[in-house]
N, C-alpha and C positions, 0 to 999 in steps of 0.2 A: 504494500500500500504506500501511497505517497504521503509525505508529511511536510508541513511548512514550519520552518524554524525561523522565528521572527525575533531578532535581537535588537535591543535598545542600548546605545552607548552611554557611558558615563560622560560627564562634561569634560571637554578638552582631551578626548581620547586619542587624538591623532598620533602622538608620540608612541603610545602603547600599541596602537595598531601597526605602525610602521615596524616596530621591533618584532612583532609576532607574525607579520604578513607572510614571510616565506613558508613557515610551518602551516599557517592557516590555508594558504593556497595549495600546498602539497596534499593536504587532506581532501580538499575539494577536487583536485585533479585525480586522486585515487577513486573517488565516487564516480567521476566522469569516465575514467578508464574502465570501470566495472559496469558502465551503462546505467547507473542509478541516479545520476544528477539530471534534473530537469532544467534548473536555472539557479544562479547564485549571483549576488552582488550587493554592494553597499547602497545606503540611502545618503546622498550628499546632504550636508547640513544646510546648504543654500541651494537656490534654484540655478544650478550650474553643473555641466558635465564634469568639470574639473574644479572642485570647491577650494583647492589650494589649502591655505592655513585654516580655513573654516572647518575642514575635516568632514566627518560623517556623523550621522545621528543613529545609525544602526545598520542592520543587514537583513537580507532575506535569502534563505536557502530552501529550495523545494527538491526533495530527493526521495528515493524509494528505500524503505527499511522494512524489516519483517514485522516490527511491532512498534507501538508507541514508546515502550520502554527502551528499545534499541535506539530509536531516534533521539530520545531524551539523553541517553548515555553518550551518544555521539556528540550532541550539542554541549553537554557538560564538559567534555574533554577538548572542546575547541580551544586552540591556542589564544584566541582573543579573550575568551572567558578566563583562562588561566592567567593571562597577562593583566587582567583587570580592566580591559577595554569595554566590556559589556556590563551594564548595570543589571539587566535582566534579560531572560530569554524565555519565550513561549514556544512550545512545540504542540502543533495541532495536526490532526488528520486532515488531508487535503484531497479533494476529488477534482481532477482536471476535467473540465467540460469542453472548453474551446482553447485553441484551435484543435 
């Protein structure tokens, strides 16, 4: 089943994100290589493709996991979470309708 992992950043998270980004991306690439990743990306803190020093306000990952517990465990082990970039993370079942 698909799950949406919706993360909200702490204030001024950019430095923490940059430090943990290589490990964060490696985990996402692993999901992609396994054919389980639907989409992933950050929410810019401002209305801009490149928010620069404004940074990001959170992230969204939609991926396939065997259970809600597995998706939650994956989210809890995210390098951004470990680095303290995320204030909170919600994991919810997701049903893709379109496209």
